[in-house]
N, CA and C atoms of all chains as a GROMACS GRO file, in nm:
protein
  594
    1MET      N    1  -0.770   6.586   0.907
    1MET     CA    2  -0.863   6.579   0.940
    1MET      C    3  -0.957   6.429   1.027
    2LEU      N    4  -0.942   6.379   0.894
    2LEU     CA    5  -0.978   6.212   0.898
    2LEU      C    6  -1.025   6.121   1.020
    3PHE      N    7  -0.861   6.135   1.091
    3PHE     CA    8  -0.846   6.047   1.161
    3PHE      C    9  -0.881   6.138   1.340
    4TYR      N   10  -0.895   6.218   1.315
    4TYR     CA   11  -0.932   6.292   1.438
    4TYR      C   12  -1.091   6.258   1.470
    5SER      N   13  -1.164   6.275   1.318
    5SER     CA   14  -1.272   6.260   1.363
    5SER      C   15  -1.292   6.120   1.420
    6PHE      N   16  -1.266   6.049   1.318
    6PHE     CA   17  -1.259   5.930   1.348
    6PHE      C   18  -1.235   5.885   1.477
    7PHE      N   19  -1.156   5.953   1.532
    7PHE     CA   20  -1.117   5.886   1.695
    7PHE      C   21  -1.225   5.924   1.778
    8LYS      N   22  -1.276   6.072   1.727
    8LYS     CA   23  -1.358   6.122   1.843
    8LYS      C   24  -1.496   6.044   1.825
    9THR      N   25  -1.518   5.958   1.717
    9THR     CA   26  -1.622   5.898   1.738
    9THR      C   27  -1.630   5.772   1.848
   10LEU      N   28  -1.495   5.706   1.844
   10LEU     CA   29  -1.437   5.627   1.882
   10LEU      C   30  -1.457   5.645   2.068
   11VAL      N   31  -1.494   5.733   2.122
   11VAL     CA   32  -1.451   5.781   2.257
   11VAL      C   33  -1.534   5.762   2.340
   12GLY      N   34  -1.546   5.682   2.444
   12GLY     CA   35  -1.580   5.602   2.526
   12GLY      C   36  -1.567   5.418   2.503
   13GLN      N   37  -1.486   5.409   2.359
   13GLN     CA   38  -1.440   5.263   2.369
   13GLN      C   39  -1.345   5.193   2.444
   14GLN      N   40  -1.307   5.060   2.437
   14GLN     CA   41  -1.226   5.040   2.523
   14GLN      C   42  -1.122   5.024   2.399
   15VAL      N   43  -0.987   5.075   2.408
   15VAL     CA   44  -0.890   5.034   2.290
   15VAL      C   45  -0.747   5.014   2.407
   16THR      N   46  -0.664   4.951   2.266
   16THR     CA   47  -0.523   4.886   2.305
   16THR      C   48  -0.436   4.997   2.246
   17VAL      N   49  -0.340   5.087   2.336
   17VAL     CA   50  -0.272   5.166   2.278
   17VAL      C   51  -0.126   5.111   2.256
   18GLU      N   52  -0.043   5.103   2.128
   18GLU     CA   53   0.072   5.012   2.156
   18GLU      C   54   0.170   5.124   2.142
   19LEU      N   55   0.287   5.117   2.217
   19LEU     CA   56   0.379   5.303   2.168
   19LEU      C   57   0.507   5.182   2.093
   20LYS      N   58   0.569   5.320   2.079
   20LYS     CA   59   0.727   5.288   1.990
   20LYS      C   60   0.804   5.219   2.096
   21ASN      N   61   0.767   5.266   2.211
   21ASN     CA   62   0.872   5.146   2.325
   21ASN      C   63   0.826   4.997   2.302
   22ASP      N   64   0.761   4.961   2.249
   22ASP     CA   65   0.676   4.888   2.283
   22ASP      C   66   0.584   4.832   2.406
   23LEU      N   67   0.548   4.948   2.489
   23LEU     CA   68   0.429   4.947   2.623
   23LEU      C   69   0.298   4.926   2.544
   24ALA      N   70   0.224   4.838   2.601
   24ALA     CA   71   0.079   4.851   2.520
   24ALA      C   72   0.009   4.871   2.665
   25ILE      N   73  -0.083   4.987   2.630
   25ILE     CA   74  -0.202   5.056   2.759
   25ILE      C   75  -0.334   5.036   2.682
   26THR      N   76  -0.417   4.930   2.738
   26THR     CA   77  -0.548   4.938   2.750
   26THR      C   78  -0.606   5.020   2.842
   27GLY      N   79  -0.754   5.086   2.756
   27GLY     CA   80  -0.839   5.183   2.840
   27GLY      C   81  -0.916   5.228   2.788
   28LEU      N   82  -0.983   5.300   2.851
   28LEU     CA   83  -1.138   5.349   2.789
   28LEU      C   84  -1.087   5.488   2.743
   29LEU      N   85  -1.140   5.500   2.626
   29LEU     CA   86  -1.103   5.639   2.520
   29LEU      C   87  -1.140   5.730   2.592
   30VAL      N   88  -1.124   5.865   2.642
   30VAL     CA   89  -1.146   5.949   2.703
   30VAL      C   90  -1.184   6.084   2.634
   31SER      N   91  -1.063   6.131   2.544
   31SER     CA   92  -1.055   6.192   2.444
   31SER      C   93  -0.950   6.209   2.401
   32VAL      N   94  -0.948   6.276   2.254
   32VAL     CA   95  -0.850   6.290   2.147
   32VAL      C   96  -0.823   6.450   2.041
   33ASP      N   97  -0.738   6.455   2.042
   33ASP     CA   98  -0.705   6.620   1.983
   33ASP      C   99  -0.660   6.609   1.833
   34GLN      N  100  -0.633   6.728   1.760
   34GLN     CA  101  -0.605   6.711   1.651
   34GLN      C  102  -0.420   6.667   1.613
   35PHE      N  103  -0.348   6.664   1.704
   35PHE     CA  104  -0.222   6.563   1.678
   35PHE      C  105  -0.241   6.420   1.723
   36LEU      N  106  -0.410   6.377   1.722
   36LEU     CA  107  -0.401   6.210   1.746
   36LEU      C  108  -0.368   6.190   1.910
   37ASN      N  109  -0.306   6.276   1.991
   37ASN     CA  110  -0.269   6.282   2.148
   37ASN      C  111  -0.407   6.205   2.186
   38ILE      N  112  -0.353   6.148   2.297
   38ILE     CA  113  -0.491   6.021   2.331
   38ILE      C  114  -0.499   6.036   2.494
   39LYS      N  115  -0.656   6.035   2.550
   39LYS     CA  116  -0.619   6.017   2.715
   39LYS      C  117  -0.675   5.929   2.695
   40LEU      N  118  -0.642   5.827   2.818
   40LEU     CA  119  -0.739   5.690   2.839
   40LEU      C  120  -0.739   5.643   3.023
   41ASP      N  121  -0.846   5.598   3.067
   41ASP     CA  122  -0.902   5.649   3.151
   41ASP      C  123  -0.915   5.477   3.223
   42ASN      N  124  -0.871   5.433   3.356
   42ASN     CA  125  -0.872   5.299   3.410
   42ASN      C  126  -0.749   5.247   3.290
   43ILE      N  127  -0.650   5.262   3.269
   43ILE     CA  128  -0.598   5.179   3.235
   43ILE      C  129  -0.516   5.066   3.303
   44LYS      N  130  -0.503   4.966   3.157
   44LYS     CA  131  -0.377   4.830   3.250
   44LYS      C  132  -0.323   4.839   3.132
   45VAL      N  133  -0.208   4.811   3.165
   45VAL     CA  134  -0.078   4.749   3.108
   45VAL      C  135  -0.114   4.608   3.048
   46VAL      N  136  -0.012   4.587   2.916
   46VAL     CA  137  -0.087   4.472   2.877
   46VAL      C  138   0.009   4.363   2.947
   47GLU      N  139   0.165   4.387   2.941
   47GLU     CA  140   0.266   4.266   3.011
   47GLU      C  141   0.263   4.379   3.143
   48GLU      N  142   0.156   4.370   3.213
   48GLU     CA  143   0.192   4.385   3.388
   48GLU      C  144   0.363   4.366   3.430
   49SER      N  145   0.328   4.248   3.443
   49SER     CA  146   0.449   4.187   3.493
   49SER      C  147   0.603   4.261   3.452
   50ARG      N  148   0.610   4.319   3.358
   50ARG     CA  149   0.732   4.355   3.256
   50ARG      C  150   0.737   4.492   3.317
   51TYR      N  151   0.629   4.549   3.352
   51TYR     CA  152   0.624   4.704   3.350
   51TYR      C  153   0.577   4.731   3.492
   52PRO      N  154   0.597   4.683   3.634
   52PRO     CA  155   0.525   4.687   3.754
   52PRO      C  156   0.502   4.849   3.766
   53HIS      N  157   0.636   4.922   3.743
   53HIS     CA  158   0.596   5.047   3.780
   53HIS      C  159   0.471   5.135   3.687
   54MET      N  160   0.398   5.084   3.653
   54MET     CA  161   0.247   5.144   3.561
   54MET      C  162   0.168   5.088   3.666
   55MET      N  163   0.154   5.021   3.776
   55MET     CA  164   0.062   4.943   3.796
   55MET      C  165  -0.008   5.040   3.857
   56ALA      N  166   0.008   5.162   3.919
   56ALA     CA  167  -0.030   5.233   4.077
   56ALA      C  168  -0.152   5.368   3.914
   57VAL      N  169  -0.050   5.393   3.801
   57VAL     CA  170  -0.113   5.479   3.692
   57VAL      C  171  -0.264   5.445   3.657
   58LYS      N  172  -0.353   5.535   3.648
   58LYS     CA  173  -0.528   5.471   3.701
   58LYS      C  174  -0.527   5.544   3.553
   59ASN      N  175  -0.472   5.670   3.510
   59ASN     CA  176  -0.536   5.690   3.362
   59ASN      C  177  -0.395   5.788   3.306
   60CYS      N  178  -0.414   5.834   3.157
   60CYS     CA  179  -0.270   5.893   3.110
   60CYS      C  180  -0.342   6.002   2.979
   61PHE      N  181  -0.240   6.050   2.985
   61PHE     CA  182  -0.204   6.145   2.818
   61PHE      C  183  -0.134   6.094   2.762
   62ILE      N  184  -0.126   6.011   2.635
   62ILE     CA  185  -0.012   5.971   2.551
   62ILE      C  186   0.003   6.102   2.463
   63ARG      N  187   0.109   6.151   2.412
   63ARG     CA  188   0.161   6.189   2.322
   63ARG      C  189   0.132   6.098   2.208
   64GLY      N  190   0.068   6.151   2.072
   64GLY     CA  191   0.051   6.108   1.973
   64GLY      C  192   0.142   6.098   1.880
   65SER      N  193   0.263   6.150   1.905
   65SER     CA  194   0.381   6.099   1.835
   65SER      C  195   0.450   5.917   1.852
   66VAL      N  196   0.431   5.956   2.002
   66VAL     CA  197   0.459   5.782   2.025
   66VAL      C  198   0.376   5.694   2.012
   67VAL      N  199   0.312   5.725   1.954
   67VAL     CA  200   0.198   5.605   1.918
   67VAL      C  201   0.218   5.482   1.802
   68ARG      N  202   0.277   5.397   1.811
   68ARG     CA  203   0.247   5.248   1.682
   68ARG      C  204   0.152   5.226   1.642
   69TYR      N  205   0.051   5.200   1.730
   69TYR     CA  206  -0.069   5.105   1.666
   69TYR      C  207  -0.162   5.166   1.762
   70VAL      N  208  -0.305   5.141   1.771
   70VAL     CA  209  -0.446   5.162   1.836
   70VAL      C  210  -0.503   5.066   1.774
   71GLN      N  211  -0.498   4.936   1.876
   71GLN     CA  212  -0.619   4.841   1.851
   71GLN      C  213  -0.770   4.886   1.867
   72LEU      N  214  -0.849   4.847   1.776
   72LEU     CA  215  -0.948   4.913   1.798
   72LEU      C  216  -1.077   4.807   1.786
   73PRO      N  217  -1.221   4.836   1.882
   73PRO     CA  218  -1.291   4.712   1.862
   73PRO      C  219  -1.378   4.726   1.736
   74ALA      N  220  -1.367   4.605   1.660
   74ALA     CA  221  -1.427   4.616   1.533
   74ALA      C  222  -1.528   4.670   1.502
   75ALA      N  223  -1.652   4.603   1.627
   75ALA     CA  224  -1.821   4.585   1.591
   75ALA      C  225  -1.832   4.758   1.608
   76SER      N  226  -1.735   4.833   1.664
   76SER     CA  227  -1.783   4.980   1.673
   76SER      C  228  -1.696   5.072   1.560
   77VAL      N  229  -1.627   4.994   1.449
   77VAL     CA  230  -1.599   5.062   1.307
   77VAL      C  231  -1.682   5.050   1.187
   78ASP      N  232  -1.744   5.134   1.153
   78ASP     CA  233  -1.816   5.148   1.013
   78ASP      C  234  -1.708   5.145   0.906
   79THR      N  235  -1.699   5.033   0.849
   79THR     CA  236  -1.574   5.026   0.766
   79THR      C  237  -1.629   5.116   0.655
   80ALA      N  238  -1.740   5.075   0.596
   80ALA     CA  239  -1.797   5.172   0.463
   80ALA      C  240  -1.785   5.306   0.527
   81LEU      N  241  -1.832   5.338   0.588
   81LEU     CA  242  -1.821   5.515   0.584
   81LEU      C  243  -1.721   5.528   0.601
   82LEU      N  244  -1.628   5.474   0.649
   82LEU     CA  245  -1.428   5.481   0.662
   82LEU      C  246  -1.388   5.508   0.541
   83GLN      N  247  -1.422   5.435   0.444
   83GLN     CA  248  -1.380   5.406   0.308
   83GLN      C  249  -1.441   5.538   0.238
   84ASP      N  250  -1.555   5.538   0.242
   84ASP     CA  251  -1.608   5.673   0.193
   84ASP      C  252  -1.565   5.804   0.222
   85ALA      N  253  -1.513   5.786   0.357
   85ALA     CA  254  -1.462   5.926   0.398
   85ALA      C  255  -1.270   5.959   0.372
   86ALA      N  256  -1.277   5.859   0.320
   86ALA     CA  257  -1.109   5.849   0.255
   86ALA      C  258  -1.092   5.915   0.187
   87ARG      N  259  -1.217   5.862   0.080
   87ARG     CA  260  -1.257   5.911  -0.072
   87ARG      C  261  -1.256   6.014  -0.085
   88ARG      N  262  -1.358   6.071   0.005
   88ARG     CA  263  -1.355   6.226  -0.025
   88ARG      C  264  -1.266   6.282   0.014
   89GLU      N  265  -1.195   6.235   0.133
   89GLU     CA  266  -1.075   6.373   0.192
   89GLU      C  267  -0.957   6.365   0.072
   90ARG      N  268  -0.968   6.289  -0.014
   90ARG     CA  269  -0.850   6.296  -0.129
   90ARG      C  270  -0.935   6.414  -0.215
   91GLN      N  271  -1.025   6.404  -0.255
   91GLN     CA  272  -1.104   6.461  -0.312
   91GLN      C  273  -1.088   6.653  -0.275
   92GLN      N  274  -1.129   6.606  -0.191
   92GLN     CA  275  -1.110   6.751  -0.124
   92GLN      C  276  -0.991   6.853  -0.116
   93GLN      N  277  -0.906   6.743  -0.098
   93GLN     CA  278  -0.728   6.784  -0.114
   93GLN      C  279  -0.663   6.762  -0.207
   94PRO      N  280  -0.687   6.821  -0.324
   94PRO     CA  281  -0.604   6.752  -0.454
   94PRO      C  282  -0.449   6.791  -0.450
   95ALA      N  283  -0.372   6.864  -0.523
   95ALA     CA  284  -0.236   6.846  -0.518
   95ALA      C  285  -0.162   6.882  -0.398
   96GLY      N  286  -0.209   7.032  -0.343
   96GLY     CA  287  -0.095   7.002  -0.260
   96GLY      C  288  -0.184   7.027  -0.142
   97ARG      N  289  -0.122   6.966  -0.021
   97ARG     CA  290  -0.174   6.886   0.098
   97ARG      C  291  -0.081   7.023   0.204
   98LYS      N  292  -0.173   7.070   0.325
   98LYS     CA  293  -0.100   7.104   0.388
   98LYS      C  294   0.077   7.042   0.445
   99MET      N  295   0.544   4.760  -2.139
   99MET     CA  296   0.490   4.723  -2.020
   99MET      C  297   0.327   4.821  -2.023
  100GLU      N  298   0.240   4.671  -2.052
  100GLU     CA  299   0.130   4.809  -2.069
  100GLU      C  300   0.045   4.776  -1.962
  101ASP      N  301   0.068   4.750  -1.860
  101ASP     CA  302  -0.030   4.722  -1.777
  101ASP      C  303   0.049   4.883  -1.684
  102HIS      N  304   0.091   4.957  -1.766
  102HIS     CA  305   0.115   5.109  -1.697
  102HIS      C  306  -0.024   5.181  -1.748
  103ALA      N  307  -0.072   5.121  -1.864
  103ALA     CA  308  -0.183   5.220  -1.913
  103ALA      C  309  -0.290   5.261  -1.779
  104PRO      N  310  -0.384   5.179  -1.691
  104PRO     CA  311  -0.490   5.249  -1.692
  104PRO      C  312  -0.456   5.309  -1.532
  105LEU      N  313  -0.281   5.309  -1.534
  105LEU     CA  314  -0.290   5.422  -1.406
  105LEU      C  315  -0.284   5.568  -1.454
  106GLU      N  316  -0.303   5.599  -1.606
  106GLU     CA  317  -0.260   5.694  -1.632
  106GLU      C  318  -0.432   5.744  -1.630
  107GLY      N  319  -0.559   5.714  -1.621
  107GLY     CA  320  -0.693   5.741  -1.598
  107GLY      C  321  -0.725   5.934  -1.547
  108PRO      N  322  -0.820   5.952  -1.568
  108PRO     CA  323  -0.819   6.071  -1.468
  108PRO      C  324  -0.807   6.054  -1.300
  109GLY      N  325  -0.769   6.111  -1.261
  109GLY     CA  326  -0.755   6.142  -1.124
  109GLY      C  327  -0.657   6.027  -1.028
  110ILE      N  328  -0.589   6.040  -1.126
  110ILE     CA  329  -0.439   5.963  -1.073
  110ILE      C  330  -0.311   6.043  -1.137
  111GLU      N  331  -0.294   6.140  -1.032
  111GLU     CA  332  -0.141   6.237  -1.070
  111GLU      C  333  -0.047   6.213  -0.965
  112GLU      N  334  -0.059   6.176  -0.836
  112GLU     CA  335   0.042   6.163  -0.760
  112GLU      C  336   0.053   6.004  -0.665
  113PRO      N  337   0.144   5.980  -0.637
  113PRO     CA  338   0.190   5.890  -0.537
  113PRO      C  339   0.047   5.825  -0.459
  114LEU      N  340   0.023   5.897  -0.382
  114LEU     CA  341  -0.106   5.888  -0.304
  114LEU      C  342  -0.260   5.855  -0.327
  115ASP      N  343  -0.254   5.848  -0.531
  115ASP     CA  344  -0.350   5.810  -0.587
  115ASP      C  345  -0.362   5.665  -0.584
  116LEU      N  346  -0.255   5.576  -0.581
  116LEU     CA  347  -0.230   5.503  -0.595
  116LEU      C  348  -0.290   5.428  -0.470
  117VAL      N  349  -0.258   5.500  -0.365
  117VAL     CA  350  -0.292   5.372  -0.269
  117VAL      C  351  -0.423   5.386  -0.231
  118LYS      N  352  -0.463   5.482  -0.320
  118LYS     CA  353  -0.662   5.510  -0.306
  118LYS      C  354  -0.719   5.380  -0.366
  119LEU      N  355  -0.647   5.360  -0.460
  119LEU     CA  356  -0.675   5.241  -0.574
  119LEU      C  357  -0.668   5.111  -0.471
  120SER      N  358  -0.637   5.128  -0.349
  120SER     CA  359  -0.639   5.012  -0.270
  120SER      C  360  -0.714   5.006  -0.153
  121LEU      N  361  -0.824   5.139  -0.146
  121LEU     CA  362  -0.907   5.117  -0.071
  121LEU      C  363  -0.988   4.987  -0.072
  122ASP      N  364  -1.016   4.910   0.031
  122ASP     CA  365  -1.129   4.856   0.075
  122ASP      C  366  -1.057   4.692  -0.019
  123GLU      N  367  -0.908   4.718  -0.033
  123GLU     CA  368  -0.812   4.597  -0.083
  123GLU      C  369  -0.732   4.529   0.030
  124ARG      N  370  -0.691   4.436   0.062
  124ARG     CA  371  -0.586   4.363   0.119
  124ARG      C  372  -0.443   4.475   0.085
  125ILE      N  373  -0.362   4.487   0.137
  125ILE     CA  374  -0.256   4.543   0.134
  125ILE      C  375  -0.163   4.495   0.213
  126TYR      N  376   0.017   4.516   0.191
  126TYR     CA  377   0.129   4.505   0.223
  126TYR      C  378   0.164   4.611   0.304
  127VAL      N  379   0.178   4.649   0.404
  127VAL     CA  380   0.275   4.760   0.499
  127VAL      C  381   0.394   4.773   0.571
  128LYS      N  382   0.504   4.797   0.512
  128LYS     CA  383   0.657   4.755   0.579
  128LYS      C  384   0.690   4.892   0.667
  129LEU      N  385   0.707   4.815   0.744
  129LEU     CA  386   0.734   4.947   0.865
  129LEU      C  387   0.862   4.933   0.959
  130ARG      N  388   0.895   5.062   1.013
  130ARG     CA  389   1.002   5.068   1.068
  130ARG      C  390   1.019   4.974   1.171
  131GLY      N  391   1.121   4.922   1.251
  131GLY     CA  392   1.136   4.837   1.333
  131GLY      C  393   1.117   4.660   1.259
  132ASP      N  394   1.116   4.676   1.189
  132ASP     CA  395   1.120   4.527   1.111
  132ASP      C  396   0.986   4.488   1.140
  133ARG      N  397   0.885   4.575   1.117
  133ARG     CA  398   0.769   4.501   1.125
  133ARG      C  399   0.677   4.472   0.954
  134GLU      N  400   0.591   4.386   0.983
  134GLU     CA  401   0.519   4.412   0.857
  134GLU      C  402   0.384   4.372   0.885
  135LEU      N  403   0.277   4.461   0.766
  135LEU     CA  404   0.155   4.431   0.878
  135LEU      C  405   0.047   4.341   0.676
  136ARG      N  406  -0.037   4.295   0.693
  136ARG     CA  407  -0.139   4.254   0.601
  136ARG      C  408  -0.252   4.270   0.630
  137GLY      N  409  -0.318   4.334   0.599
  137GLY     CA  410  -0.452   4.406   0.626
  137GLY      C  411  -0.526   4.439   0.471
  138LYS      N  412  -0.663   4.443   0.555
  138LYS     CA  413  -0.780   4.555   0.459
  138LYS      C  414  -0.764   4.682   0.488
  139LEU      N  415  -0.716   4.755   0.381
  139LEU     CA  416  -0.730   4.892   0.399
  139LEU      C  417  -0.852   4.971   0.398
  140HIS      N  418  -0.891   5.022   0.471
  140HIS     CA  419  -1.008   5.080   0.526
  140HIS      C  420  -1.035   5.295   0.499
  141ALA      N  421  -0.918   5.283   0.538
  141ALA     CA  422  -0.912   5.439   0.506
  141ALA      C  423  -0.703   5.493   0.565
  142TYR      N  424  -0.699   5.614   0.485
  142TYR     CA  425  -0.557   5.642   0.523
  142TYR      C  426  -0.592   5.810   0.520
  143ASP      N  427  -0.450   5.884   0.533
  143ASP     CA  428  -0.434   6.031   0.500
  143ASP      C  429  -0.314   6.032   0.418
  144GLY      N  430  -0.335   6.204   0.426
  144GLY     CA  431  -0.134   6.235   0.361
  144GLY      C  432  -0.065   6.159   0.448
  145HIS      N  433  -0.066   6.140   0.579
  145HIS     CA  434   0.081   6.132   0.622
  145HIS      C  435   0.093   5.954   0.627
  146LEU      N  436   0.054   5.914   0.619
  146LEU     CA  437  -0.010   5.716   0.603
  146LEU      C  438  -0.071   5.674   0.708
  147ASN      N  439  -0.156   5.770   0.789
  147ASN     CA  440  -0.178   5.724   0.892
  147ASN      C  441  -0.311   5.644   0.825
  148MET      N  442  -0.297   5.497   0.878
  148MET     CA  443  -0.411   5.402   0.809
  148MET      C  444  -0.526   5.328   0.927
  149VAL      N  445  -0.647   5.312   0.862
  149VAL     CA  446  -0.704   5.205   0.984
  149VAL      C  447  -0.689   5.064   0.832
  150LEU      N  448  -0.666   4.917   0.912
  150LEU     CA  449  -0.626   4.850   0.854
  150LEU      C  450  -0.791   4.705   0.905
  151GLY      N  451  -0.778   4.646   0.845
  151GLY     CA  452  -0.919   4.513   0.897
  151GLY      C  453  -0.839   4.407   0.873
  152ASP      N  454  -0.865   4.291   0.980
  152ASP     CA  455  -0.830   4.182   0.948
  152ASP      C  456  -0.627   4.137   0.966
  153VAL      N  457  -0.580   4.201   1.063
  153VAL     CA  458  -0.462   4.284   1.071
  153VAL      C  459  -0.364   4.141   1.098
  154GLU      N  460  -0.259   4.088   1.008
  154GLU     CA  461  -0.150   3.960   1.031
  154GLU      C  462   0.017   4.074   1.073
  155GLU      N  463   0.057   4.120   1.173
  155GLU     CA  464   0.195   4.160   1.175
  155GLU      C  465   0.249   4.065   1.179
  156THR      N  466   0.341   4.064   1.145
  156THR     CA  467   0.524   3.976   1.119
  156THR      C  468   0.606   4.096   1.181
  157ILE      N  469   0.648   3.997   1.280
  157ILE     CA  470   0.784   4.075   1.324
  157ILE      C  471   0.939   3.965   1.322
  158THR      N  472   1.051   4.037   1.275
  158THR     CA  473   1.170   3.952   1.269
  158THR      C  474   1.214   4.024   1.390
  159VAL      N  475   1.255   3.922   1.451
  159VAL     CA  476   1.341   3.969   1.539
  159VAL      C  477   1.453   3.826   1.542
  160VAL      N  478   1.609   3.923   1.534
  160VAL     CA  479   1.756   3.837   1.513
  160VAL      C  480   1.769   3.791   1.659
  161ASP      N  481   1.802   3.713   1.710
  161ASP     CA  482   1.842   3.669   1.812
  161ASP      C  483   2.027   3.619   1.810
  162VAL      N  484   2.101   3.678   1.861
  162VAL     CA  485   2.225   3.646   1.855
  162VAL      C  486   2.270   3.555   1.959
  163ASN      N  487   2.290   3.473   1.958
  163ASN     CA  488   2.338   3.339   2.047
  163ASN      C  489   2.491   3.373   2.127
  164GLU      N  490   2.492   3.398   2.220
  164GLU     CA  491   2.608   3.444   2.304
  164GLU      C  492   2.728   3.346   2.270
  165ASP      N  493   2.728   3.234   2.303
  165ASP     CA  494   2.804   3.153   2.279
  165ASP      C  495   2.869   3.160   2.160
  166THR      N  496   2.807   3.109   2.094
  166THR     CA  497   2.862   3.109   1.891
  166THR      C  498   2.841   3.169   1.786
  167MET      N  499   2.839   3.348   1.874
  167MET     CA  500   2.740   3.429   1.830
  167MET      C  501   2.691   3.400   1.643
  168GLU      N  502   2.586   3.316   1.685
  168GLU     CA  503   2.504   3.292   1.545
  168GLU      C  504   2.401   3.384   1.571
  169GLU      N  505   2.374   3.392   1.469
  169GLU     CA  506   2.231   3.500   1.433
  169GLU      C  507   2.129   3.412   1.439
  170VAL      N  508   2.004   3.408   1.495
  170VAL     CA  509   1.890   3.286   1.478
  170VAL      C  510   1.775   3.380   1.425
  171VAL      N  511   1.715   3.412   1.270
  171VAL     CA  512   1.628   3.507   1.294
  171VAL      C  513   1.512   3.431   1.299
  172ARG      N  514   1.403   3.511   1.353
  172ARG     CA  515   1.296   3.456   1.402
  172ARG      C  516   1.146   3.557   1.374
  173THR      N  517   1.100   3.506   1.392
  173THR     CA  518   0.975   3.597   1.299
  173THR      C  519   0.862   3.564   1.417
  174VAL      N  520   0.759   3.647   1.447
  174VAL     CA  521   0.669   3.638   1.563
  174VAL      C  522   0.547   3.671   1.462
  175ARG      N  523   0.450   3.666   1.447
  175ARG     CA  524   0.302   3.679   1.416
  175ARG      C  525   0.220   3.725   1.517
  176ARG      N  526   0.132   3.820   1.511
  176ARG     CA  527   0.027   3.862   1.566
  176ARG      C  528  -0.081   3.896   1.490
  177ASN      N  529  -0.209   3.919   1.547
  177ASN     CA  530  -0.341   3.919   1.426
  177ASN      C  531  -0.430   3.998   1.530
  178CYS      N  532  -0.464   4.062   1.432
  178CYS     CA  533  -0.538   4.210   1.524
  178CYS      C  534  -0.737   4.224   1.381
  179GLU      N  535  -0.822   4.277   1.473
  179GLU     CA  536  -0.934   4.253   1.380
  179GLU      C  537  -0.964   4.390   1.327
  180MET      N  538  -0.922   4.480   1.384
  180MET     CA  539  -0.920   4.620   1.330
  180MET      C  540  -0.806   4.742   1.442
  181LEU      N  541  -0.697   4.748   1.326
  181LEU     CA  542  -0.602   4.869   1.383
  181LEU      C  543  -0.566   4.998   1.340
  182PHE      N  544  -0.533   5.068   1.394
  182PHE     CA  545  -0.507   5.206   1.334
  182PHE      C  546  -0.360   5.199   1.316
  183VAL      N  547  -0.290   5.256   1.248
  183VAL     CA  548  -0.161   5.250   1.230
  183VAL      C  549  -0.089   5.376   1.183
  184ARG      N  550  -0.006   5.431   1.314
  184ARG     CA  551   0.053   5.545   1.268
  184ARG      C  552   0.155   5.582   1.153
  185GLY      N  553   0.091   5.683   1.107
  185GLY     CA  554   0.141   5.710   0.956
  185GLY      C  555   0.314   5.723   0.969
  186ASP      N  556   0.378   5.768   1.079
  186ASP     CA  557   0.515   5.786   1.068
  186ASP      C  558   0.587   5.736   1.093
  187GLY      N  559   0.546   5.568   1.127
  187GLY     CA  560   0.610   5.459   1.112
  187GLY      C  561   0.627   5.327   0.966
  188VAL      N  562   0.544   5.419   0.846
  188VAL     CA  563   0.514   5.358   0.739
  188VAL      C  564   0.665   5.372   0.654
  189ILE      N  565   0.708   5.231   0.568
  189ILE     CA  566   0.826   5.220   0.520
  189ILE      C  567   0.737   5.257   0.357
  190LEU      N  568   0.664   5.165   0.326
  190LEU     CA  569   0.629   5.109   0.213
  190LEU      C  570   0.480   5.097   0.246
  191VAL      N  571   0.409   5.079   0.084
  191VAL     CA  572   0.273   5.033   0.098
  191VAL      C  573   0.249   4.988  -0.019
  192SER      N  574   0.198   4.848  -0.043
  192SER     CA  575   0.206   4.779  -0.177
  192SER      C  576   0.112   4.685  -0.161
  193PRO      N  577   0.064   4.649  -0.273
  193PRO     CA  578  -0.029   4.533  -0.295
  193PRO      C  579   0.048   4.417  -0.270
  194PRO      N  580  -0.028   4.304  -0.155
  194PRO     CA  581   0.028   4.181  -0.087
  194PRO      C  582   0.125   4.121  -0.192
  195SER      N  583   0.213   4.040  -0.182
  195SER     CA  584   0.269   4.003  -0.299
  195SER      C  585   0.206   3.828  -0.266
  196ARG      N  586   0.204   3.756  -0.394
  196ARG     CA  587   0.092   3.652  -0.399
  196ARG      C  588   0.135   3.543  -0.332
  197SER      N  589   0.281   3.501  -0.318
  197SER     CA  590   0.274   3.433  -0.193
  197SER      C  591   0.234   3.433  -0.034
  198ALA      N  592   0.238   3.544  -0.019
  198ALA     CA  593   0.203   3.608   0.134
  198ALA      C  594   0.031   3.516   0.136
   0.00000   0.00000   0.00000
């Protein structure tokens, strides 16, 4: 749940999602769900010349499982809060996690 | 090996507790697809999803020369200020090697 909550705080930010097939898409984060599926608006493919078929696509839904990285705007990430949340998440779920 | 002793304190029961000790530390992450990351660990979960800061990514590419069939190993480096890494690509997490 930690990263779901985290991504919800980033809605409205500009992010770059790199997929496992190396396609990288920059866009405005519209929404995210518990599987970390992601909706992006106003998208732009990073190497447009390599993927010309994506030029007409303006927004998209990305299945969470095909994501490799999400590049985030460092300024909008509270790292102290994140570390605290990560520590707390470990305490709440001791031995057996789902 | 006395350096095991500190790891037997309270709260160290399972492998992920070792990752917890690396919060706010620089770590080395080996990923699928001959990728490696070095960066500061800000958050992780049970899937090994992570958020890393000041990341350096190293991708190892092997080019095969068509004529000589020689294999040329090439590394590509990229940097990123803040990066979310999906856990399903993670192979191992460790403190960075001192040479890095």
